[in-house]
C-alpha positions in Angstrom: 33.0 0.6 12.3 32.1 -3.1 12.3 29.2 -4.2 14.3 31.4 -6.1 16.8 33.5 -3.0 17.3 30.4 -1.0 18.3 29.3 -3.8 20.7 32.8 -3.9 22.2 32.9 -0.2 22.8 29.4 -0.2 24.4 30.6 -2.8 26.8 34.1 -1.5 27.5 33.5 2.3 27.5 30.5 2.4 29.8 31.0 2.8 33.6 28.6 1.1 36.0 25.8 3.2 37.7 23.4 2.5 40.4 19.8 3.3 39.5 17.1 4.2 41.9 13.9 2.3 42.0 12.2 5.1 40.1 14.8 5.0 37.4 14.4 1.3 36.7 12.4 0.7 33.6 10.5 -2.5 34.3 7.0 -0.8 34.1 5.3 -2.3 31.1 1.9 -0.7 31.6 2.3 1.8 28.8 3.5 -0.8 26.4 0.7 -3.2 27.4 -1.9 -0.5 26.9 -0.5 0.4 23.4 -0.5 -3.3 22.4 -4.1 -3.7 23.7 -5.2 -0.7 21.6 -3.6 -2.2 18.5 -5.2 -5.5 19.0 -8.6 -3.9 19.7 -8.4 -2.0 16.4 -7.8 -5.3 14.5 -11.0 -6.7 16.0 -13.2 -3.7 16.0 -12.7 -0.2 14.7 -14.4 2.7 13.1 -13.2 4.4 9.9 -11.7 7.8 10.9 -13.6 9.9 8.3 -17.0 8.2 8.4 -17.2 6.3 11.6 -18.3 3.2 9.7 -17.6 0.0 11.7 -15.1 -2.6 10.5 -13.5 -5.8 11.9 -10.2 -6.7 10.3 -10.2 -10.1 11.9 -13.5 -10.9 10.3 -12.3 -9.4 7.1 -9.1 -11.5 7.1 -11.0 -14.7 7.4 -13.5 -13.5 4.8 -10.8 -12.7 2.4 -9.1 -16.1 2.6 -12.4 -17.8 2.0 -13.0 -15.4 -1.0 -9.8 -16.7 -2.5 -10.8 -20.3 -2.0 -8.9 -21.3 1.1 -10.2 -23.9 3.5 -9.9 -22.1 6.8 -11.7 -24.4 9.2 -14.6 -23.8 11.5 -13.6 -20.5 13.1 -17.1 -19.2 14.0 -17.1 -19.9 17.7 -13.6 -18.5 18.2 -14.5 -15.4 16.2 -17.7 -14.8 18.2 -15.9 -15.5 21.5 -13.2 -13.0 20.6 -15.8 -10.3 19.9 -17.4 -11.0 23.2 -14.0 -10.9 25.0 -13.2 -7.5 23.5 -16.6 -6.1 24.6 -15.8 -7.4 28.1 -12.3 -6.0 28.1 -10.9 -9.6 28.6 -7.6 -9.2 26.8 -6.1 -12.4 28.2 -8.8 -14.3 26.4 -8.7 -12.1 23.3 -4.9 -12.5 22.8 -5.3 -16.3 23.1 -8.2 -16.4 20.5 -6.4 -14.0 18.3 -3.3 -16.3 18.2 -5.4 -19.4 17.5 -7.2 -17.7 14.6 -4.0 -16.5 13.1 -2.5 -20.0 13.4 -5.6 -21.3 11.6 -5.2 -18.8 8.8 -1.5 -19.6 8.3 -2.5 -23.3 8.1 -5.3 -22.7 5.6 -4.9 -24.6 2.3 -6.4 -23.7 -1.1 -9.3 -25.7 -2.3 -8.5 -26.6 -5.9 -12.2 -27.0 -6.7 -13.1 -23.5 -5.5 -13.9 -21.2 -8.5 -11.3 -18.6 -7.4 -8.6 -21.2 -7.4 -9.4 -22.1 -11.0 -8.5 -18.6 -12.2 -5.1 -17.2 -13.1 -3.1 -15.2 -10.6 0.1 -13.9 -12.2 3.3 -14.6 -10.3 5.3 -11.7 -11.8 5.2 -8.6 -14.0 6.9 -10.6 -16.8 4.1 -13.2 -16.7 1.4 -10.6 -16.7 3.2 -8.5 -19.4 3.3 -11.5 -21.8 -0.5 -12.0 -21.4 -1.5 -8.5 -22.6 -1.6 -7.1 -26.1 -0.6 -3.6 -25.2 -1.6 -0.6 -27.3 1.2 1.5 -28.8 2.4 4.5 -26.9 0.5 7.6 -27.9 2.4 10.8 -28.7 2.0 13.4 -26.0 3.7 16.8 -25.4 5.1 16.9 -21.9 6.1 20.5 -22.4 2.7 21.8 -23.2 0.5 24.0 -21.0 -2.2 21.4 -21.5 -0.2 18.8 -19.6 0.2 21.1 -16.7 -3.5 21.8 -16.6 -4.3 18.1 -16.9 -2.0 17.3 -14.1 -3.6 20.1 -12.0 -7.0 18.6 -12.8 -5.8 15.1 -11.9 -4.6 16.1 -8.4 -7.5 18.4 -7.8 -10.0 15.7 -8.8 -8.3 13.3 -6.4 -8.6 15.7 -3.5 -12.2 16.4 -4.3 -13.1 12.7 -4.6 -11.3 11.9 -1.4 -12.8 14.8 0.5 -16.4 14.0 -0.7 -16.0 10.3 -0.2 -14.3 10.1 3.2 -17.5 10.9 5.0 -19.4 8.2 3.1 -17.0 5.2 3.0 -18.3 2.0 4.6 -22.0 2.5 4.0 -24.5 1.2 1.5 -26.4 3.0 -1.2 -29.7 2.6 0.8 -28.2 4.0 4.0 -26.5 6.9 2.2 -29.8 7.8 0.5 -31.7 7.6 3.7 -29.2 9.9 5.5 -28.2 12.3 2.8 -30.0 11.7 -0.5 -28.0 11.9 -3.7 -24.5 13.3 -3.2 -24.3 16.6 -5.1 -22.2 18.6 -2.6 -20.0 18.0 0.3 -22.0 16.7 3.3 -19.6 18.4 5.7 -16.7 20.9 5.5 -14.1 19.2 3.3 -10.4 18.8 4.0 -7.3 17.2 2.4 -6.5 15.0 5.4 -6.8 11.5 3.9 -4.7 8.4 3.4 -5.6 8.0 -0.2 -2.8 10.2 -1.6 -0.3 9.3 1.0 1.1 6.3 -0.8 0.9 8.1 -4.1 3.1 10.8 -2.7 5.6 8.2 -1.5 5.7 6.7 -5.0 6.1 10.2 -6.5 9.1 10.9 -4.2 10.8 7.8 -5.4 9.9 8.3 -9.0 11.1 11.9 -9.0 14.4 10.7 -7.7 15.0 7.7 -10.0 12.6 8.0 -12.9 11.8 4.9 -14.8 14.8 3.2 -13.1 12.9 3.2 -9.8 12.6 -0.1 -8.0 10.1 -1.6 -5.5 12.8 -1.3 -2.9 13.2 2.4 -3.6 9.5 2.9 -3.0 9.6 0.8 0.1 12.3 3.1 1.5 9.9 6.0 1.1 7.2 4.0 2.8 9.2 3.2 5.9 10.8 6.6 6.2 7.8 8.8 5.4 4.6 6.9 6.4 4.1 6.1 10.0 1.1 3.7 9.8 -1.2 2.0 7.3 -4.4 -0.1 7.3 -5.0 -3.7 6.4 -2.6 -4.7 3.5 -0.5 -1.5 3.8 -0.1 -1.9 7.5 1.1 -5.5 7.1 3.4 -4.4 4.3 4.9 -1.6 6.4 5.6 -4.1 9.2 7.2 -6.5 6.7 9.4 -3.7 5.3 10.5 -2.9 8.8 11.4 -6.5 9.3 13.8 -6.3 6.3 11.6 -7.7 3.6 11.4 -6.4 0.0 8.8 -6.9 -2.7 7.1 -9.2 -3.5 7.5 -10.8 -0.1 6.3 -7.6 1.6 2.9 -8.0 0.0 2.5 -11.8 0.5 3.9 -12.6 4.0 1.1 -13.0 6.5 -1.2 -10.8 4.4 -4.8 -11.9 4.0 -5.7 -8.5 2.6 -3.6 -8.8 -0.6 -6.6 -8.5 -2.9 -8.3 -5.6 -1.1 -8.5 -2.0 -2.4 -5.2 -0.6 -1.0 -3.3 -0.9 -4.3 -6.3 0.0 -6.5 -6.7 3.2 -4.6 -3.2 4.5 -5.6 -2.9 3.6 -9.2 -3.5 6.9 -11.1 -0.2 8.5 -10.1 1.6 5.7 -12.1 -0.3 6.9 -15.2 0.0 10.6 -14.5 3.8 10.4 -14.8 3.8 8.5 -18.1 0.9 10.0 -20.1 -0.1 8.1 -23.2 2.1 5.1 -22.2 -0.2 2.3 -21.1 2.4 -0.5 -20.7 4.9 1.7 -18.8 2.0 2.8 -16.5 1.2 -0.8 -15.9 4.8 -1.7 -15.2 5.1 1.0 -12.6 1.8 0.2 -11.0 2.6 -3.5 -10.8 5.9 -2.7 -9.1 4.2 -0.3 -6.6 1.3 -2.7 -6.0 3.3 -5.8 -5.1 4.7 -3.9 -2.1 1.4 -4.6 -0.4 -0.7 -6.8 -2.6 -0.6 -9.9 -4.8 -2.7 -11.5 -7.6 -5.9 -9.6 -8.3 -5.0 -6.9 -5.8 -2.1 -5.9 -8.1 -4.4 -5.9 -11.1 -6.6 -3.3 -9.4 -3.8 -0.8 -9.3 -2.7 -1.6 -12.9 -6.3 -1.0 -14.1 -6.4 2.5 -12.7 -2.9 3.3 -13.8 -3.5 2.3 -17.4 -6.8 4.2 -17.6 -5.1 7.3 -16.1 -2.2 7.2 -18.6 -4.6 6.7 -21.6 -7.0 9.4 -20.4 -4.4 12.0 -21.6 -5.0 11.0 -25.2 -8.5 9.4 -25.2 -11.2 11.9 -24.7 -14.3 9.6 -24.7 -14.8 8.1 -21.3 -16.7 5.0 -22.4 -14.0 4.3 -25.1 -11.3 4.7 -22.4 -13.2 2.3 -20.1 -14.1 -0.4 -22.5 -10.7 -0.5 -24.3 -8.8 -0.7 -21.0 -11.1 -3.5 -19.8 -10.3 -5.4 -23.0 -6.6 -5.6 -21.9 -7.5 -7.7 -18.8 -7.8 -11.4 -19.4 -11.0 -13.1 -18.2 -8.8 -16.0 -17.1 -8.2 -13.8 -14.1 -10.9 -13.1 -11.5 -10.3 -9.4 -11.8 -10.8 -9.5 -15.5 -14.1 -11.4 -14.9 -15.2 -8.7 -12.5 -14.5 -6.0 -15.1 -16.3 -7.9 -17.8 -19.3 -8.7 -15.6 -19.7 -5.1 -14.5 -19.4 -3.8 -18.0 -21.9 -6.2 -19.4 -24.2 -5.3 -16.5 -24.0 -1.7 -17.5 -24.7 -2.4 -21.1 -27.9 -4.4 -20.1 -29.2 -2.0 -17.4 -31.3 1.1 -17.9 -29.6 3.1 -15.2 -26.7 3.0 -12.8 -28.7 2.0 -9.8 -30.1 -1.1 -11.6 -26.5 -2.0 -12.6 -25.3 -1.5 -9.0 -28.0 -3.6 -7.5 -26.9 -6.5 -9.7 -23.2 -6.1 -9.0 -23.8 -5.5 -5.3 -25.6 -8.8 -5.0 -23.0 -10.6 -7.1 -20.2 -9.5 -4.8 -22.1 -9.6 -1.5 -19.6 -12.1 0.1 -16.7 -9.6 -0.4 -15.7 -7.0 2.2 -16.6 -3.4 1.3 -12.8 -2.7 1.2 -12.1 -5.5 -1.2 -11.1 -4.6 -4.8 -13.9 -6.4 -6.6 -17.1 -4.6 -5.5 -15.2 -1.3 -5.8 -13.9 -2.1 -9.2 -17.5 -2.8 -10.2 -18.5 0.6 -8.7 -15.8 2.3 -10.7 -17.0 0.7 -14.0 -20.6 1.7 -13.3 -19.9 5.3 -12.4 -17.6 5.8 -15.5 -20.1 4.2 -17.8 -23.2 6.0 -16.7 -21.3 9.2 -15.8 -20.2 9.5 -19.5 -17.4 12.0 -18.7 -19.6 14.4 -16.7 -17.6 15.2 -13.6 -20.6 16.1 -11.3 -22.7 13.1 -12.4 -19.8 10.7 -12.1 -19.2 12.0 -8.6 -22.8 11.7 -7.7 -22.9 8.1 -8.8 -19.7 6.9 -7.2 -20.4 8.7 -3.9 -24.1 7.7 -3.6 -23.7 4.0 -4.3 -21.4 3.5 -1.3 -18.6 1.1 -0.3 -15.0 2.4 -0.3 -16.2 5.7 -1.7 -13.2 8.0 -1.2 -10.8 5.5 -2.8 -13.1 5.0 -5.8 -14.0 8.6 -6.3 -10.5 9.9 -6.2 -9.3 7.5 -8.8 -12.0 7.8 -11.4 -12.6 11.5 -11.0 -8.9 11.9 -11.8 -9.5 10.3 -15.2 -12.4 12.6 -16.0 -10.3 15.7 -15.1 -7.4 14.5 -17.2 -9.6 14.1 -20.2 -11.3 17.5 -19.8 -8.8 19.7 -18.0 -9.1 21.3 -14.5 -12.0 23.6 -15.6 -14.4 20.7 -15.5 -14.2 20.9 -11.7 -16.7 23.4 -10.4 -15.6 26.0 -7.8 -17.9 24.6 -5.2 -15.8 21.4 -5.2 -12.3 22.9 -5.6 -12.3 26.2 -3.8 -12.6 24.9 -0.2 -9.6 22.6 -0.8 -7.3 25.3 -2.2 -7.5 27.8 0.7 -4.3 26.4 2.2 -1.7 23.7 1.9 -2.5 20.0 1.5 -2.3 18.4 4.9 -1.0 14.8 5.2 -0.1 12.4 8.1 3.3 11.7 6.6 6.6 12.6 8.2 7.3 14.5 5.0 5.6 16.3 3.4 3.4 17.1 6.4 2.1 20.0 4.3 2.6 20.7 0.7 1.2 23.5 -1.5 -1.1 22.4 -4.3 1.0 24.2 -6.9 4.2 22.6 -5.7 2.6 19.2 -6.0 1.6 19.8 -9.5 5.0 21.1 -10.4 6.7 18.1 -8.8 4.6 15.7 -10.8 5.1 17.5 -14.1 8.9 17.8 -13.6 9.2 14.2 -12.6 7.4 13.1 -15.8 9.6 15.3 -17.9 12.9 14.0 -16.3 11.8 10.4 -16.7 11.2 11.0 -20.4 14.6 12.3 -21.2 
């Protein structure tokens, strides 16, 4: 039926009724409370897994300034908004929230800011032309080794997410004071984490369409399977549900487009095309621009390319350095990778390297891609392919620990196989199904996930 026919039938086929006072639905108290809760979370929240404090409003303003935008003097409004929230004065908070959002929309780039003098690619095609891609490496998708590497890849992600969830949003010093070096779970681990949620959505779309998958295909999995997101992913979900498709979903009203949300989901794009760096990058770019832009996209590409190449490059430092070489230092992300790598080469230990990088990126939010990319480089360099040592480094130095740990430990496990993961890490996570907060799969067995990934890769290669 046409839309006008449905509207006609609703009008002509419905008989009048008289509602009682109780049946009339003018009470907005529930809606008002829900809206107040959402606004409160944007201004002040605590990370579900670690209870670390965060303010997305402060982070949004911070992020725009990081990119070289002139935002205006927002300090009084920001402080007054924090005070209004503390006092439960939502009338004032909504007003200040609106004014700050208007200010952010009106912000203009400062052409003299260092960030504005760097390259931000406008499309995959533009980025693709800038890279001298390595040739695809031969790899047997029908081998038992591929199954074991894929098993290790997923298990390492679960371990990294479970170990890191309780630590994200804290500094090295505060983690050391509370727990000391992280050499075991600090609490009973579980698989309930948002880090693999968006990877599962990508896998669903890729399993269906293979290399012909599009950004819109992935968006359809997001909106149908994922109820909520955070920062950039939350904005992207809302944009999808307003009828946008990439890249607009990642750029419209999104100050978080260079945060870690794409970087945290890159490895799946490499896991389904082992040995194929360029194809992993293409898939990652497509997936990333759903919620990110510029350097935020490059973060996902970096992890995807390392994951794809880990299937055929066994030396972790070689994998790291040769992948970093693919990223132009005309981009800010490439500069971050180069700075972090050079810092590693000139430091005696990982903590010395981290102190330098932490200070270098002090103005960036702990959820931003840059300090976390630096953390990944440091842990991979000084971990030297040792799973436990790499985990200890990435978890102990802090910031967005679960996102970082899940991604780089995946690469270590791909290089070495699933046996590199000690039972004390893996056994607690394999006692039952993987639990997600998705509509589907709310639960999935680990073996089924491995099989789904392996079969998707095989079909795409046909």
